[in-house]
N, C-alpha and C positions, 0 to 999 in steps of 0.2 A: 676381686673380693677376697681371694685367698681362703684362709680358714682351714679347718681340719676335715679330711675325709670327703670333701666335696669334689674331688677330681680337679682341683684348681691349679694343676700344673706342677705340684710338688713331686719329689721323687722319694721312694722308700729309703729310710735310713738304715734299716737292717737288711743285709743281703741274704737271700735265700740260697741255701746250698743246693747244688744240682739243678739250678735253673728254676727252682720252685715246683718241680714235678714230683708226684708221689713216687716213692721208691719201695715202701713196704707193701707186701702182697695184699694185706687187708685193706690198706688205703686205696690201692689200685682197683680192687674189686668194688669198694664202696663208690669210687668215682664213676665206675661203669653204670651203676644203677641210679646215679644222681639225676633227678629231674627237677629243675628249678620251678616248673609250673606247679608241681605238687608242694614243693617246699614253701611257696608263698602262702599256703594255707596254714602253716604252722602257728601263726599268731591267732587264727580263729580257734584252732583246737586248744591252744594254751589258754585262751580267754574263757572258753567254756569250762574247762577243768578248774581254772583259777577261781571262777565265779562259784562253782560248786564247793570248792574247798573253803572259800570265805563264808558261804552261807551255812556250811555244816560245822562251823566252829574253828575252821582254819587250823594250821599247824601241820606237823609231820605225823606220819604213822610211826608210833613208838614200838610197834612189834618188831622183834628181831628176826623171826623166821619168815621166809618168803610166803609160806602157805597161810600163816596167820595174818600177814599183811594183806594178802589177796582176799582172804575171807572178810576182813574188816572193810576193805575198799568196796567189796561187793555189797555188804550190809549198808554201808553209807550210800551207795548208789540206789539201793532199794528204798532207803529212807527218803532220799531226795525225790525219787519218783513218786512216792506216796504223798509227799508234801505238795508236789506240783498237781497231782490228781485231786487231792482234797481242796486245793485252792481253786480249782475249776468247777467243782461241784457246788450246788447251792446248799446252804445250811439246812439241817433237818428241821421239820416242823417244831415249833416251840423254842428254837434257839435263834439268837440274834448274831449276825455276822460281826466279827470283831475287826475286819479289815476294811 
């Protein structure tokens, strides 16, 4: 069947220098702590945060300073939590549910 990336017997076109092993100290330390069992959950975490981002209006945080970006992210997380909580509670007496 051949194809790309499926391990169909092809060989890499670009040679890796040094046999493909990490040489920089930071990369060597990162490889020591690497756990593929944990990494496979990356998609789950990205899916949760991607869904939150989409529901909250999507887009980037436009703040320039890290502390204001963290404050905005925290406020958006609180707003998301309140939306979830209010969607689980019944409407108050006299109000009709809109969902």
